[in-house]
Every structure is written in C-alpha cells, then in structure tokens.
C-alpha positions as CSV (number, residue, x, y, z in Angstrom):
1,M,7.0,9.0,2.0
2,K,7.8,5.4,1.3
3,I,4.8,3.0,0.9
4,L,5.0,0.0,0.3
5,A,2.5,-1.7,-2.5
6,V,1.9,-5.5,-0.9
7,C,0.7,-8.8,-2.2
8,G,1.9,-12.5,-2.4
9,M,4.5,-12.3,-4.7
10,G,5.1,-9.0,-5.2
11,F,3.9,-8.3,-8.4
12,G,0.3,-8.5,-10.1
13,S,-2.1,-7.5,-7.6
14,S,0.6,-5.1,-5.9
15,M,1.6,-3.8,-9.5
16,M,-1.8,-2.1,-9.9
17,L,-2.5,-0.9,-6.1
18,K,0.9,0.2,-6.5
19,M,-0.6,2.4,-10.4
20,T,-3.7,2.9,-8.5
21,A,-1.6,4.7,-5.5
22,E,0.5,6.6,-7.7
23,K,-2.8,8.0,-9.1
24,V,-3.9,9.2,-6.6
25,L,-1.2,10.4,-5.3
26,K,-0.4,12.5,-8.0
27,E,-3.7,13.7,-8.5
28,K,-3.2,15.3,-4.5
29,G,0.3,16.7,-5.5
30,V,1.7,14.6,-2.8
31,K,5.3,13.1,-3.6
32,A,6.2,9.5,-2.1
33,D,8.0,6.4,-3.0
34,V,5.4,3.5,-3.7
35,E,7.2,0.4,-4.8
36,T,5.6,-3.6,-4.8
37,T,6.9,-6.2,-2.7
38,D,5.5,-9.5,-1.5
39,F,4.6,-10.3,1.7
40,S,7.6,-12.1,3.6
41,T,10.0,-8.9,2.5
42,A,7.2,-6.5,3.7
43,S,7.3,-7.7,7.3
44,S,10.9,-6.4,7.8
45,A,11.0,-3.8,5.5
46,D,11.3,0.1,6.2
47,A,8.1,1.8,5.4
48,D,5.9,4.2,6.4
49,L,2.8,2.7,4.9
50,I,1.6,-0.6,3.9
51,L,-1.1,-0.7,1.6
52,T,-2.2,-4.6,1.0
53,N,-5.2,-6.8,1.3
54,E,-7.3,-7.6,3.9
55,E,-5.9,-11.2,4.7
56,F,-2.1,-10.0,4.6
57,A,-3.4,-6.9,6.2
58,R,-4.0,-8.7,9.8
59,Q,-1.0,-10.7,9.6
60,L,1.4,-8.0,8.8
61,E,-0.3,-5.6,11.7
62,G,1.3,-4.9,14.9
63,G,4.8,-3.9,13.7
64,K,6.3,-0.4,13.2
65,T,4.5,0.2,9.9
66,K,1.1,1.5,9.7
67,V,-0.7,-1.0,7.2
68,I,-4.0,-0.3,5.9
69,A,-6.8,-3.0,3.9
70,I,-7.3,-2.4,0.6
71,K,-10.4,-3.9,-0.6
72,N,-10.6,-3.1,-4.4
73,I,-7.4,-2.3,-5.6
74,S,-8.4,-0.3,-8.6
75,D,-10.6,1.7,-6.9
76,A,-9.4,4.9,-6.9
77,N,-11.4,7.1,-4.4
78,E,-10.9,3.6,-1.9
79,V,-7.2,4.0,-2.3
80,E,-7.8,8.1,-1.6
81,E,-10.0,7.5,1.5
82,A,-6.8,5.0,2.9
83,L,-4.0,7.3,2.0
84,S,-5.9,10.4,3.5
85,E,-5.9,8.8,7.2
86,V,-1.8,9.3,6.7
87,L,-1.5,12.5,4.5
C-alpha cells in the first residue's frame, strides 16, 4: 500500500502526518510505504491513499485515489480512525 501525506510544499506538516501515520501502521503491524509530497504533485501521483488537511482534501477528491482529510495531523487516534477506513 502506498500512502501520500500531502501539504502545500511537501515538507513540514506532511512530514508530521507521515510520522503519525507510520506510528499507527507500525502499531497495527501493517506494512505500507508512506511518502510526503506537495499538493500539486499529489494530484497526479499514483497512490492508494492520500492523507491531507481538509482544504486540500476537497480539491483532491474525485480522482482515482481515496482522499481522507485529517484535522489534527499529530493525533494518532484520528489518523488511526482514518486508516481503519481502508485497512
């Protein structure tokens, strides 16, 4: 499974989201490739799932990749709940 953590520039908040997602995945024993990327690259990237903020989620929805909005990127419980939709 390939997961993209997306923010405006591809570092900063997407890196925090990546670390939170990796922590949750490790605790669940799920192997996945989690990468950070910027918004414009994410719209054409090949991935199974995109995790991002609400603003970018609205703009990325409608493509072939499932998009889930995360309100608090450092909240492992919220990220775990989001990932449970696809795991």
